[in-house]
Structures are given as C-alpha cells and as structure tokens.
PyMOL CGO cylinders between C-alpha atoms (Angstrom):
from pymol import cmd
from pymol.cgo import CYLINDER

trace = [
    CYLINDER, 54.82, 144.92, -8.72, 57.10, 147.84, -9.65, 0.3, 1, 1, 1, 1, 1, 1,
    CYLINDER, 57.10, 147.84, -9.65, 55.87, 151.39, -8.38, 0.3, 1, 1, 1, 1, 1, 1,
    CYLINDER, 55.87, 151.39, -8.38, 55.70, 154.03, -11.05, 0.3, 1, 1, 1, 1, 1, 1,
    CYLINDER, 55.70, 154.03, -11.05, 56.89, 157.27, -10.15, 0.3, 1, 1, 1, 1, 1, 1,
    CYLINDER, 56.89, 157.27, -10.15, 54.36, 160.06, -10.18, 0.3, 1, 1, 1, 1, 1, 1,
    CYLINDER, 54.36, 160.06, -10.18, 54.98, 162.48, -12.96, 0.3, 1, 1, 1, 1, 1, 1,
    CYLINDER, 54.98, 162.48, -12.96, 55.38, 166.16, -12.02, 0.3, 1, 1, 1, 1, 1, 1,
    CYLINDER, 55.38, 166.16, -12.02, 57.24, 169.26, -13.44, 0.3, 1, 1, 1, 1, 1, 1,
    CYLINDER, 57.24, 169.26, -13.44, 60.29, 168.60, -11.59, 0.3, 1, 1, 1, 1, 1, 1,
    CYLINDER, 60.29, 168.60, -11.59, 60.84, 164.87, -12.41, 0.3, 1, 1, 1, 1, 1, 1,
    CYLINDER, 60.84, 164.87, -12.41, 60.08, 166.02, -16.39, 0.3, 1, 1, 1, 1, 1, 1,
    CYLINDER, 60.08, 166.02, -16.39, 62.78, 169.27, -16.00, 0.3, 1, 1, 1, 1, 1, 1,
    CYLINDER, 62.78, 169.27, -16.00, 65.32, 166.92, -14.76, 0.3, 1, 1, 1, 1, 1, 1,
    CYLINDER, 65.32, 166.92, -14.76, 64.79, 164.28, -17.23, 0.3, 1, 1, 1, 1, 1, 1,
    CYLINDER, 64.79, 164.28, -17.23, 65.00, 166.54, -19.88, 0.3, 1, 1, 1, 1, 1, 1,
    CYLINDER, 65.00, 166.54, -19.88, 68.17, 167.83, -18.56, 0.3, 1, 1, 1, 1, 1, 1,
    CYLINDER, 68.17, 167.83, -18.56, 69.26, 164.57, -18.39, 0.3, 1, 1, 1, 1, 1, 1,
    CYLINDER, 69.26, 164.57, -18.39, 68.62, 163.59, -21.61, 0.3, 1, 1, 1, 1, 1, 1,
    CYLINDER, 68.62, 163.59, -21.61, 70.15, 167.01, -23.43, 0.3, 1, 1, 1, 1, 1, 1,
    CYLINDER, 70.15, 167.01, -23.43, 73.18, 165.64, -21.68, 0.3, 1, 1, 1, 1, 1, 1,
    CYLINDER, 73.18, 165.64, -21.68, 73.19, 162.39, -23.32, 0.3, 1, 1, 1, 1, 1, 1,
    CYLINDER, 73.19, 162.39, -23.32, 71.86, 163.07, -26.86, 0.3, 1, 1, 1, 1, 1, 1,
    CYLINDER, 71.86, 163.07, -26.86, 72.28, 167.12, -27.32, 0.3, 1, 1, 1, 1, 1, 1,
    CYLINDER, 72.28, 167.12, -27.32, 70.09, 169.85, -27.08, 0.3, 1, 1, 1, 1, 1, 1,
    CYLINDER, 70.09, 169.85, -27.08, 69.43, 169.41, -30.81, 0.3, 1, 1, 1, 1, 1, 1,
    CYLINDER, 69.43, 169.41, -30.81, 68.12, 165.96, -30.64, 0.3, 1, 1, 1, 1, 1, 1,
    CYLINDER, 68.12, 165.96, -30.64, 65.81, 166.51, -27.89, 0.3, 1, 1, 1, 1, 1, 1,
    CYLINDER, 65.81, 166.51, -27.89, 62.10, 166.60, -28.51, 0.3, 1, 1, 1, 1, 1, 1,
    CYLINDER, 62.10, 166.60, -28.51, 59.04, 166.43, -26.58, 0.3, 1, 1, 1, 1, 1, 1,
    CYLINDER, 59.04, 166.43, -26.58, 58.55, 162.92, -28.11, 0.3, 1, 1, 1, 1, 1, 1,
    CYLINDER, 58.55, 162.92, -28.11, 61.99, 161.89, -27.34, 0.3, 1, 1, 1, 1, 1, 1,
    CYLINDER, 61.99, 161.89, -27.34, 61.39, 163.02, -23.77, 0.3, 1, 1, 1, 1, 1, 1,
    CYLINDER, 61.39, 163.02, -23.77, 58.15, 161.06, -23.40, 0.3, 1, 1, 1, 1, 1, 1,
    CYLINDER, 58.15, 161.06, -23.40, 59.81, 158.33, -24.71, 0.3, 1, 1, 1, 1, 1, 1,
    CYLINDER, 59.81, 158.33, -24.71, 62.25, 158.38, -21.51, 0.3, 1, 1, 1, 1, 1, 1,
    CYLINDER, 62.25, 158.38, -21.51, 59.66, 158.51, -19.15, 0.3, 1, 1, 1, 1, 1, 1,
    CYLINDER, 59.66, 158.51, -19.15, 57.55, 156.27, -20.32, 0.3, 1, 1, 1, 1, 1, 1,
    CYLINDER, 57.55, 156.27, -20.32, 54.28, 158.40, -20.93, 0.3, 1, 1, 1, 1, 1, 1,
    CYLINDER, 54.28, 158.40, -20.93, 52.59, 159.69, -23.97, 0.3, 1, 1, 1, 1, 1, 1,
    CYLINDER, 52.59, 159.69, -23.97, 53.84, 163.09, -25.24, 0.3, 1, 1, 1, 1, 1, 1,
    CYLINDER, 53.84, 163.09, -25.24, 50.53, 164.88, -24.19, 0.3, 1, 1, 1, 1, 1, 1,
    CYLINDER, 50.53, 164.88, -24.19, 51.38, 163.70, -20.70, 0.3, 1, 1, 1, 1, 1, 1,
    CYLINDER, 51.38, 163.70, -20.70, 54.05, 166.48, -20.81, 0.3, 1, 1, 1, 1, 1, 1,
    CYLINDER, 54.05, 166.48, -20.81, 52.05, 169.11, -21.73, 0.3, 1, 1, 1, 1, 1, 1,
    CYLINDER, 52.05, 169.11, -21.73, 50.40, 169.02, -18.56, 0.3, 1, 1, 1, 1, 1, 1,
    CYLINDER, 50.40, 169.02, -18.56, 53.99, 170.29, -17.12, 0.3, 1, 1, 1, 1, 1, 1,
    CYLINDER, 53.99, 170.29, -17.12, 55.21, 171.98, -19.49, 0.3, 1, 1, 1, 1, 1, 1,
    CYLINDER, 55.21, 171.98, -19.49, 53.22, 174.41, -22.09, 0.3, 1, 1, 1, 1, 1, 1,
    CYLINDER, 53.22, 174.41, -22.09, 55.51, 173.72, -24.89, 0.3, 1, 1, 1, 1, 1, 1,
    CYLINDER, 55.51, 173.72, -24.89, 59.43, 173.02, -25.64, 0.3, 1, 1, 1, 1, 1, 1,
    CYLINDER, 59.43, 173.02, -25.64, 60.06, 177.14, -25.02, 0.3, 1, 1, 1, 1, 1, 1,
    CYLINDER, 60.06, 177.14, -25.02, 58.65, 176.45, -21.64, 0.3, 1, 1, 1, 1, 1, 1,
    CYLINDER, 58.65, 176.45, -21.64, 60.48, 173.16, -21.40, 0.3, 1, 1, 1, 1, 1, 1,
    CYLINDER, 60.48, 173.16, -21.40, 63.78, 175.06, -22.04, 0.3, 1, 1, 1, 1, 1, 1,
    CYLINDER, 63.78, 175.06, -22.04, 63.25, 177.60, -19.80, 0.3, 1, 1, 1, 1, 1, 1,
    CYLINDER, 63.25, 177.60, -19.80, 62.86, 175.22, -16.77, 0.3, 1, 1, 1, 1, 1, 1,
    CYLINDER, 62.86, 175.22, -16.77, 65.88, 173.27, -18.10, 0.3, 1, 1, 1, 1, 1, 1,
    CYLINDER, 65.88, 173.27, -18.10, 68.03, 176.40, -17.71, 0.3, 1, 1, 1, 1, 1, 1,
    CYLINDER, 68.03, 176.40, -17.71, 66.28, 176.85, -14.52, 0.3, 1, 1, 1, 1, 1, 1,
    CYLINDER, 66.28, 176.85, -14.52, 67.56, 173.64, -13.19, 0.3, 1, 1, 1, 1, 1, 1,
    CYLINDER, 67.56, 173.64, -13.19, 70.88, 174.05, -14.27, 0.3, 1, 1, 1, 1, 1, 1,
    CYLINDER, 70.88, 174.05, -14.27, 71.10, 177.36, -13.04, 0.3, 1, 1, 1, 1, 1, 1,
    CYLINDER, 71.10, 177.36, -13.04, 69.69, 176.14, -9.33, 0.3, 1, 1, 1, 1, 1, 1,
    CYLINDER, 69.69, 176.14, -9.33, 72.55, 173.72, -9.16, 0.3, 1, 1, 1, 1, 1, 1,
    CYLINDER, 72.55, 173.72, -9.16, 75.37, 176.57, -8.93, 0.3, 1, 1, 1, 1, 1, 1,
    CYLINDER, 75.37, 176.57, -8.93, 76.71, 176.51, -5.78, 0.3, 1, 1, 1, 1, 1, 1,
    CYLINDER, 76.71, 176.51, -5.78, 75.01, 179.07, -3.29, 0.3, 1, 1, 1, 1, 1, 1,
    CYLINDER, 75.01, 179.07, -3.29, 76.96, 182.71, -2.55, 0.3, 1, 1, 1, 1, 1, 1,
    CYLINDER, 76.96, 182.71, -2.55, 78.96, 183.16, 0.05, 0.3, 1, 1, 1, 1, 1, 1,
    CYLINDER, 78.96, 183.16, 0.05, 77.63, 184.32, 3.08, 0.3, 1, 1, 1, 1, 1, 1,
    CYLINDER, 77.63, 184.32, 3.08, 77.48, 188.20, 4.44, 0.3, 1, 1, 1, 1, 1, 1,
    CYLINDER, 77.48, 188.20, 4.44, 80.57, 189.99, 4.91, 0.3, 1, 1, 1, 1, 1, 1,
    CYLINDER, 80.57, 189.99, 4.91, 82.51, 187.50, 2.64, 0.3, 1, 1, 1, 1, 1, 1,
    CYLINDER, 82.51, 187.50, 2.64, 85.31, 189.54, 0.95, 0.3, 1, 1, 1, 1, 1, 1,
    CYLINDER, 85.31, 189.54, 0.95, 83.49, 190.22, -2.72, 0.3, 1, 1, 1, 1, 1, 1,
    CYLINDER, 83.49, 190.22, -2.72, 86.30, 189.48, -4.91, 0.3, 1, 1, 1, 1, 1, 1,
    CYLINDER, 86.30, 189.48, -4.91, 87.02, 185.87, -4.43, 0.3, 1, 1, 1, 1, 1, 1,
    CYLINDER, 87.02, 185.87, -4.43, 83.17, 185.27, -3.39, 0.3, 1, 1, 1, 1, 1, 1,
    CYLINDER, 83.17, 185.27, -3.39, 82.56, 186.75, -7.08, 0.3, 1, 1, 1, 1, 1, 1,
    CYLINDER, 82.56, 186.75, -7.08, 85.20, 184.29, -8.25, 0.3, 1, 1, 1, 1, 1, 1,
    CYLINDER, 85.20, 184.29, -8.25, 84.14, 181.49, -6.53, 0.3, 1, 1, 1, 1, 1, 1,
    CYLINDER, 84.14, 181.49, -6.53, 80.54, 181.64, -7.61, 0.3, 1, 1, 1, 1, 1, 1,
    CYLINDER, 80.54, 181.64, -7.61, 81.64, 182.32, -11.10, 0.3, 1, 1, 1, 1, 1, 1,
    CYLINDER, 81.64, 182.32, -11.10, 84.01, 179.53, -11.48, 0.3, 1, 1, 1, 1, 1, 1,
    CYLINDER, 84.01, 179.53, -11.48, 81.12, 177.08, -9.69, 0.3, 1, 1, 1, 1, 1, 1,
    CYLINDER, 81.12, 177.08, -9.69, 78.69, 178.60, -12.56, 0.3, 1, 1, 1, 1, 1, 1,
    CYLINDER, 78.69, 178.60, -12.56, 81.55, 177.32, -15.01, 0.3, 1, 1, 1, 1, 1, 1,
    CYLINDER, 81.55, 177.32, -15.01, 81.52, 173.47, -13.49, 0.3, 1, 1, 1, 1, 1, 1,
    CYLINDER, 81.52, 173.47, -13.49, 77.99, 173.70, -13.90, 0.3, 1, 1, 1, 1, 1, 1,
    CYLINDER, 77.99, 173.70, -13.90, 78.01, 174.71, -17.43, 0.3, 1, 1, 1, 1, 1, 1,
    CYLINDER, 78.01, 174.71, -17.43, 80.66, 172.40, -18.18, 0.3, 1, 1, 1, 1, 1, 1,
    CYLINDER, 80.66, 172.40, -18.18, 78.55, 169.57, -16.61, 0.3, 1, 1, 1, 1, 1, 1,
    CYLINDER, 78.55, 169.57, -16.61, 75.88, 170.53, -19.13, 0.3, 1, 1, 1, 1, 1, 1,
    CYLINDER, 75.88, 170.53, -19.13, 77.69, 171.66, -22.51, 0.3, 1, 1, 1, 1, 1, 1,
    CYLINDER, 77.69, 171.66, -22.51, 74.03, 172.37, -24.34, 0.3, 1, 1, 1, 1, 1, 1,
    CYLINDER, 74.03, 172.37, -24.34, 73.04, 174.74, -21.41, 0.3, 1, 1, 1, 1, 1, 1,
    CYLINDER, 73.04, 174.74, -21.41, 74.85, 177.87, -22.78, 0.3, 1, 1, 1, 1, 1, 1,
    CYLINDER, 74.85, 177.87, -22.78, 73.33, 177.49, -26.05, 0.3, 1, 1, 1, 1, 1, 1,
    CYLINDER, 73.33, 177.49, -26.05, 70.18, 177.21, -24.50, 0.3, 1, 1, 1, 1, 1, 1,
    CYLINDER, 70.18, 177.21, -24.50, 70.87, 180.51, -22.57, 0.3, 1, 1, 1, 1, 1, 1,
    CYLINDER, 70.87, 180.51, -22.57, 71.75, 182.50, -25.47, 0.3, 1, 1, 1, 1, 1, 1,
    CYLINDER, 71.75, 182.50, -25.47, 68.47, 181.52, -27.27, 0.3, 1, 1, 1, 1, 1, 1,
    CYLINDER, 68.47, 181.52, -27.27, 66.14, 182.43, -24.59, 0.3, 1, 1, 1, 1, 1, 1,
    CYLINDER, 66.14, 182.43, -24.59, 64.29, 185.86, -25.00, 0.3, 1, 1, 1, 1, 1, 1,
    CYLINDER, 64.29, 185.86, -25.00, 64.20, 186.96, -21.62, 0.3, 1, 1, 1, 1, 1, 1,
    CYLINDER, 64.20, 186.96, -21.62, 65.87, 185.74, -18.32, 0.3, 1, 1, 1, 1, 1, 1,
    CYLINDER, 65.87, 185.74, -18.32, 63.53, 183.59, -15.89, 0.3, 1, 1, 1, 1, 1, 1,
    CYLINDER, 63.53, 183.59, -15.89, 63.19, 184.46, -12.33, 0.3, 1, 1, 1, 1, 1, 1,
    CYLINDER, 63.19, 184.46, -12.33, 65.98, 181.52, -11.28, 0.3, 1, 1, 1, 1, 1, 1,
    CYLINDER, 65.98, 181.52, -11.28, 68.47, 183.40, -13.59, 0.3, 1, 1, 1, 1, 1, 1,
    CYLINDER, 68.47, 183.40, -13.59, 67.51, 186.87, -12.38, 0.3, 1, 1, 1, 1, 1, 1,
    CYLINDER, 67.51, 186.87, -12.38, 67.94, 185.49, -8.78, 0.3, 1, 1, 1, 1, 1, 1,
    CYLINDER, 67.94, 185.49, -8.78, 71.70, 184.31, -9.77, 0.3, 1, 1, 1, 1, 1, 1,
    CYLINDER, 71.70, 184.31, -9.77, 72.35, 187.69, -11.36, 0.3, 1, 1, 1, 1, 1, 1,
    CYLINDER, 72.35, 187.69, -11.36, 70.93, 189.51, -8.20, 0.3, 1, 1, 1, 1, 1, 1,
    CYLINDER, 70.93, 189.51, -8.20, 73.21, 187.80, -5.94, 0.3, 1, 1, 1, 1, 1, 1,
    CYLINDER, 73.21, 187.80, -5.94, 76.53, 188.64, -8.03, 0.3, 1, 1, 1, 1, 1, 1,
    CYLINDER, 76.53, 188.64, -8.03, 75.30, 192.37, -8.19, 0.3, 1, 1, 1, 1, 1, 1,
    CYLINDER, 75.30, 192.37, -8.19, 74.48, 192.18, -4.47, 0.3, 1, 1, 1, 1, 1, 1,
    CYLINDER, 74.48, 192.18, -4.47, 77.80, 190.54, -3.91, 0.3, 1, 1, 1, 1, 1, 1,
    CYLINDER, 77.80, 190.54, -3.91, 79.54, 193.57, -5.74, 0.3, 1, 1, 1, 1, 1, 1,
    CYLINDER, 79.54, 193.57, -5.74, 77.44, 196.35, -4.20, 0.3, 1, 1, 1, 1, 1, 1,
    CYLINDER, 77.44, 196.35, -4.20, 78.30, 194.67, -0.53, 0.3, 1, 1, 1, 1, 1, 1,
    CYLINDER, 78.30, 194.67, -0.53, 81.74, 195.09, -1.37, 0.3, 1, 1, 1, 1, 1, 1,
    CYLINDER, 81.74, 195.09, -1.37, 81.48, 198.98, -1.59, 0.3, 1, 1, 1, 1, 1, 1,
    CYLINDER, 81.48, 198.98, -1.59, 81.28, 198.91, -5.25, 0.3, 1, 1, 1, 1, 1, 1,
    CYLINDER, 81.28, 198.91, -5.25, 79.02, 201.92, -6.71, 0.3, 1, 1, 1, 1, 1, 1,
    CYLINDER, 79.02, 201.92, -6.71, 75.86, 201.54, -8.53, 0.3, 1, 1, 1, 1, 1, 1,
    CYLINDER, 75.86, 201.54, -8.53, 77.26, 202.94, -11.65, 0.3, 1, 1, 1, 1, 1, 1,
    CYLINDER, 77.26, 202.94, -11.65, 80.72, 200.62, -11.66, 0.3, 1, 1, 1, 1, 1, 1,
    CYLINDER, 80.72, 200.62, -11.66, 78.51, 197.79, -10.86, 0.3, 1, 1, 1, 1, 1, 1,
    CYLINDER, 78.51, 197.79, -10.86, 76.50, 198.06, -13.84, 0.3, 1, 1, 1, 1, 1, 1,
    CYLINDER, 76.50, 198.06, -13.84, 79.50, 198.72, -16.26, 0.3, 1, 1, 1, 1, 1, 1,
    CYLINDER, 79.50, 198.72, -16.26, 81.15, 195.69, -14.29, 0.3, 1, 1, 1, 1, 1, 1,
    CYLINDER, 81.15, 195.69, -14.29, 78.47, 193.45, -15.50, 0.3, 1, 1, 1, 1, 1, 1,
    CYLINDER, 78.47, 193.45, -15.50, 78.34, 194.29, -18.67, 0.3, 1, 1, 1, 1, 1, 1,
    CYLINDER, 78.34, 194.29, -18.67, 82.22, 193.51, -19.06, 0.3, 1, 1, 1, 1, 1, 1,
    CYLINDER, 82.22, 193.51, -19.06, 81.77, 190.28, -17.21, 0.3, 1, 1, 1, 1, 1, 1,
    CYLINDER, 81.77, 190.28, -17.21, 79.03, 189.39, -19.86, 0.3, 1, 1, 1, 1, 1, 1,
    CYLINDER, 79.03, 189.39, -19.86, 78.19, 185.62, -20.28, 0.3, 1, 1, 1, 1, 1, 1,
    CYLINDER, 78.19, 185.62, -20.28, 81.20, 184.93, -17.90, 0.3, 1, 1, 1, 1, 1, 1,
    CYLINDER, 81.20, 184.93, -17.90, 78.79, 185.53, -15.13, 0.3, 1, 1, 1, 1, 1, 1,
    CYLINDER, 78.79, 185.53, -15.13, 76.98, 182.51, -16.00, 0.3, 1, 1, 1, 1, 1, 1,
    CYLINDER, 76.98, 182.51, -16.00, 80.16, 180.62, -17.01, 0.3, 1, 1, 1, 1, 1, 1,
    CYLINDER, 80.16, 180.62, -17.01, 80.56, 180.70, -20.24, 0.3, 1, 1, 1, 1, 1, 1,
    CYLINDER, 80.56, 180.70, -20.24, 82.17, 182.97, -22.96, 0.3, 1, 1, 1, 1, 1, 1,
    CYLINDER, 82.17, 182.97, -22.96, 81.06, 183.39, -26.58, 0.3, 1, 1, 1, 1, 1, 1,
    CYLINDER, 81.06, 183.39, -26.58, 84.24, 182.92, -28.93, 0.3, 1, 1, 1, 1, 1, 1,
    CYLINDER, 84.24, 182.92, -28.93, 84.81, 184.38, -32.43, 0.3, 1, 1, 1, 1, 1, 1,
    CYLINDER, 84.81, 184.38, -32.43, 84.65, 181.16, -34.20, 0.3, 1, 1, 1, 1, 1, 1,
    CYLINDER, 84.65, 181.16, -34.20, 83.30, 177.85, -33.66, 0.3, 1, 1, 1, 1, 1, 1,
    CYLINDER, 83.30, 177.85, -33.66, 85.63, 174.85, -35.24, 0.3, 1, 1, 1, 1, 1, 1,
    CYLINDER, 85.63, 174.85, -35.24, 84.24, 173.72, -38.51, 0.3, 1, 1, 1, 1, 1, 1,
    CYLINDER, 84.24, 173.72, -38.51, 86.15, 170.06, -39.28, 0.3, 1, 1, 1, 1, 1, 1,
    CYLINDER, 86.15, 170.06, -39.28, 84.26, 169.93, -42.79, 0.3, 1, 1, 1, 1, 1, 1,
    CYLINDER, 84.26, 169.93, -42.79, 86.37, 173.17, -43.85, 0.3, 1, 1, 1, 1, 1, 1,
    CYLINDER, 86.37, 173.17, -43.85, 89.64, 172.76, -45.46, 0.3, 1, 1, 1, 1, 1, 1,
    CYLINDER, 89.64, 172.76, -45.46, 92.58, 174.35, -43.20, 0.3, 1, 1, 1, 1, 1, 1,
    CYLINDER, 92.58, 174.35, -43.20, 94.11, 177.52, -44.50, 0.3, 1, 1, 1, 1, 1, 1,
    CYLINDER, 94.11, 177.52, -44.50, 97.74, 177.85, -44.80, 0.3, 1, 1, 1, 1, 1, 1,
    CYLINDER, 97.74, 177.85, -44.80, 99.08, 179.47, -41.01, 0.3, 1, 1, 1, 1, 1, 1,
    CYLINDER, 99.08, 179.47, -41.01, 102.20, 180.31, -42.63, 0.3, 1, 1, 1, 1, 1, 1,
    CYLINDER, 102.20, 180.31, -42.63, 100.40, 183.41, -43.88, 0.3, 1, 1, 1, 1, 1, 1,
    CYLINDER, 100.40, 183.41, -43.88, 99.58, 184.29, -40.74, 0.3, 1, 1, 1, 1, 1, 1,
    CYLINDER, 99.58, 184.29, -40.74, 102.69, 184.26, -38.67, 0.3, 1, 1, 1, 1, 1, 1,
    CYLINDER, 102.69, 184.26, -38.67, 101.59, 185.98, -35.53, 0.3, 1, 1, 1, 1, 1, 1,
    CYLINDER, 101.59, 185.98, -35.53, 98.27, 183.75, -34.83, 0.3, 1, 1, 1, 1, 1, 1,
    CYLINDER, 98.27, 183.75, -34.83, 100.79, 180.86, -35.64, 0.3, 1, 1, 1, 1, 1, 1,
    CYLINDER, 100.79, 180.86, -35.64, 103.16, 181.68, -32.88, 0.3, 1, 1, 1, 1, 1, 1,
    CYLINDER, 103.16, 181.68, -32.88, 100.17, 181.95, -30.49, 0.3, 1, 1, 1, 1, 1, 1,
    CYLINDER, 100.17, 181.95, -30.49, 98.98, 178.57, -31.53, 0.3, 1, 1, 1, 1, 1, 1,
    CYLINDER, 98.98, 178.57, -31.53, 102.28, 177.05, -31.08, 0.3, 1, 1, 1, 1, 1, 1,
    CYLINDER, 102.28, 177.05, -31.08, 103.26, 178.72, -27.75, 0.3, 1, 1, 1, 1, 1, 1,
    CYLINDER, 103.26, 178.72, -27.75, 99.59, 177.81, -26.32, 0.3, 1, 1, 1, 1, 1, 1,
    CYLINDER, 99.59, 177.81, -26.32, 99.38, 175.30, -23.71, 0.3, 1, 1, 1, 1, 1, 1,
    CYLINDER, 99.38, 175.30, -23.71, 97.26, 172.26, -25.55, 0.3, 1, 1, 1, 1, 1, 1,
    CYLINDER, 97.26, 172.26, -25.55, 93.78, 171.01, -24.82, 0.3, 1, 1, 1, 1, 1, 1,
    CYLINDER, 93.78, 171.01, -24.82, 91.94, 168.58, -26.97, 0.3, 1, 1, 1, 1, 1, 1,
    CYLINDER, 91.94, 168.58, -26.97, 88.41, 169.39, -27.97, 0.3, 1, 1, 1, 1, 1, 1,
    CYLINDER, 88.41, 169.39, -27.97, 89.08, 173.34, -26.92, 0.3, 1, 1, 1, 1, 1, 1,
    CYLINDER, 89.08, 173.34, -26.92, 86.32, 175.68, -27.79, 0.3, 1, 1, 1, 1, 1, 1,
    CYLINDER, 86.32, 175.68, -27.79, 88.59, 178.53, -27.48, 0.3, 1, 1, 1, 1, 1, 1,
    CYLINDER, 88.59, 178.53, -27.48, 90.69, 177.35, -30.45, 0.3, 1, 1, 1, 1, 1, 1,
    CYLINDER, 90.69, 177.35, -30.45, 93.39, 174.72, -31.19, 0.3, 1, 1, 1, 1, 1, 1,
    CYLINDER, 93.39, 174.72, -31.19, 96.14, 174.83, -28.74, 0.3, 1, 1, 1, 1, 1, 1,
    CYLINDER, 96.14, 174.83, -28.74, 94.12, 176.71, -25.98, 0.3, 1, 1, 1, 1, 1, 1,
    CYLINDER, 94.12, 176.71, -25.98, 93.50, 175.75, -22.79, 0.3, 1, 1, 1, 1, 1, 1,
    CYLINDER, 93.50, 175.75, -22.79, 89.65, 176.62, -22.17, 0.3, 1, 1, 1, 1, 1, 1,
    CYLINDER, 89.65, 176.62, -22.17, 89.73, 176.64, -18.19, 0.3, 1, 1, 1, 1, 1, 1,
    CYLINDER, 89.73, 176.64, -18.19, 93.09, 178.83, -18.23, 0.3, 1, 1, 1, 1, 1, 1,
    CYLINDER, 93.09, 178.83, -18.23, 92.08, 181.03, -20.80, 0.3, 1, 1, 1, 1, 1, 1,
    CYLINDER, 92.08, 181.03, -20.80, 88.49, 181.42, -18.44, 0.3, 1, 1, 1, 1, 1, 1,
    CYLINDER, 88.49, 181.42, -18.44, 90.30, 182.05, -15.24, 0.3, 1, 1, 1, 1, 1, 1,
    CYLINDER, 90.30, 182.05, -15.24, 93.08, 184.50, -17.04, 0.3, 1, 1, 1, 1, 1, 1,
    CYLINDER, 93.08, 184.50, -17.04, 90.33, 186.56, -18.52, 0.3, 1, 1, 1, 1, 1, 1,
    CYLINDER, 90.33, 186.56, -18.52, 88.22, 186.74, -15.21, 0.3, 1, 1, 1, 1, 1, 1,
    CYLINDER, 88.22, 186.74, -15.21, 90.85, 187.69, -13.19, 0.3, 1, 1, 1, 1, 1, 1,
    CYLINDER, 90.85, 187.69, -13.19, 92.09, 190.43, -15.46, 0.3, 1, 1, 1, 1, 1, 1,
    CYLINDER, 92.09, 190.43, -15.46, 88.55, 191.71, -15.42, 0.3, 1, 1, 1, 1, 1, 1,
    CYLINDER, 88.55, 191.71, -15.42, 88.34, 191.19, -11.15, 0.3, 1, 1, 1, 1, 1, 1,
    CYLINDER, 88.34, 191.19, -11.15, 91.51, 192.79, -10.78, 0.3, 1, 1, 1, 1, 1, 1,
    CYLINDER, 91.51, 192.79, -10.78, 90.56, 195.81, -13.04, 0.3, 1, 1, 1, 1, 1, 1,
    CYLINDER, 90.56, 195.81, -13.04, 87.24, 196.59, -11.24, 0.3, 1, 1, 1, 1, 1, 1,
    CYLINDER, 87.24, 196.59, -11.24, 89.37, 196.24, -7.88, 0.3, 1, 1, 1, 1, 1, 1,
    CYLINDER, 89.37, 196.24, -7.88, 91.59, 199.05, -9.17, 0.3, 1, 1, 1, 1, 1, 1,
    CYLINDER, 91.59, 199.05, -9.17, 88.64, 201.19, -10.22, 0.3, 1, 1, 1, 1, 1, 1,
    CYLINDER, 88.64, 201.19, -10.22, 86.88, 200.76, -6.98, 0.3, 1, 1, 1, 1, 1, 1,
    CYLINDER, 86.88, 200.76, -6.98, 90.00, 201.59, -5.25, 0.3, 1, 1, 1, 1, 1, 1,
    CYLINDER, 90.00, 201.59, -5.25, 90.36, 204.98, -7.45, 0.3, 1, 1, 1, 1, 1, 1,
    CYLINDER, 90.36, 204.98, -7.45, 86.46, 205.69, -6.59, 0.3, 1, 1, 1, 1, 1, 1,
    CYLINDER, 86.46, 205.69, -6.59, 85.94, 205.56, -10.21, 0.3, 1, 1, 1, 1, 1, 1,
    CYLINDER, 85.94, 205.56, -10.21, 82.68, 207.31, -11.87, 0.3, 1, 1, 1, 1, 1, 1,
    CYLINDER, 82.68, 207.31, -11.87, 81.66, 207.36, -15.62, 0.3, 1, 1, 1, 1, 1, 1,
    CYLINDER, 81.66, 207.36, -15.62, 83.51, 210.74, -16.01, 0.3, 1, 1, 1, 1, 1, 1,
    CYLINDER, 83.51, 210.74, -16.01, 86.42, 210.30, -13.91, 0.3, 1, 1, 1, 1, 1, 1,
]
cmd.load_cgo(trace, "trace")
C-alpha cells in the first residue's frame, strides 16, 4: 500500500511553486493545484484562505530559497552584490516570481526579512541611514534579482523600420546577442543586470567615502 503524504501548508506552497514553474502563473488555479496534489479543491482552503494568500506564500517560498547573507564583518559591497546575484539566480529558476512580487499589495514578513538583511549589510558597512534609504530606492527591484524593462516584446506587432532610428539600431547591432532576452533584442540580460548593479554599488561606495548627505 502506497503511503499518501499528509497535506500541509508547506507541501501546498511548494507544489504551487513547482506547478507555476511548469505551466506559468497565468495558468495556475486552485483547481489545477488540487488536481496536482490529488485532493479536492476544498482541501487546499484549510491551508491557504484564497488565491492571494497562495501567491503570498509562493513568493515566500521563492525568496526563502535565496542564499543566506554573508556573516558578520563581511565587506558590505561584495556581500550585497553576492546577495543580489543569489536573488537573481533564484528568480531565473522561477520566471513567474517577479510578476507575482510586483502584484503583491504589501511585502510579506519573509520579503521584509530579506530587505532587512540587505539594509543591515549597508548599515554595517558604515553607510548612513539617509544614504541607505536612497540606495534602496536606487536599487529598486534589482534588490530582489529582477528589473522592470521599458517594453515587453510582442511578436504579433509588425517590426518598425529601424533605419528610421539609427542610434537605436547601432546599439542593437553592437550589443552581445542572447536568445529570449527580456531587455531587448541583442542584449545579454545577465551582463546588463550585473553592469547596472556594479555601477550602482560603485556609486554608492563613492558617496559613502565622501560622507555624502542629502544636502551635500
């Protein structure tokens, strides 16, 4: 006789994450998840009140899988960089997660704990509260390993005549190529992410060394 795994909140959430990885967030439903777990849909509501709570829990599972922060005494700059790049690796494993995070009305305690760890690394490095505040705004969603791009590719739209936009065309031609880029045709997503991250961290380091203040 095969022993049936007991249904609990963690099993529900991890199954939902796996299902979203497989079919996408848009196709995820309580009924589809129940089928995946071989239970009736009502059984799920003992562990998550509704779809929104399910999504919150899924975000928590993903963010909880980000590598832990560096230990006390670590240099803030490489520590923050490593933490953010770990977040990016996690988001790349779960392509739907960034959209789910953007749709949340408020951060969960797991997301807040992650943000708190990043703030703590900046403050432990001697950065002022004011500069840290502005740093968090400058880094934005990059802190969680993703960025919002200006445009999303639409394969149904006819391509414009790029010869009318020579500067844009020049950038597209000279860029490194990557299939399926979310940044734009011809762009290497990972390189662009790290390039911008390093620019931000270098700038923050310089301001910190200059004892920057909001009125400086």
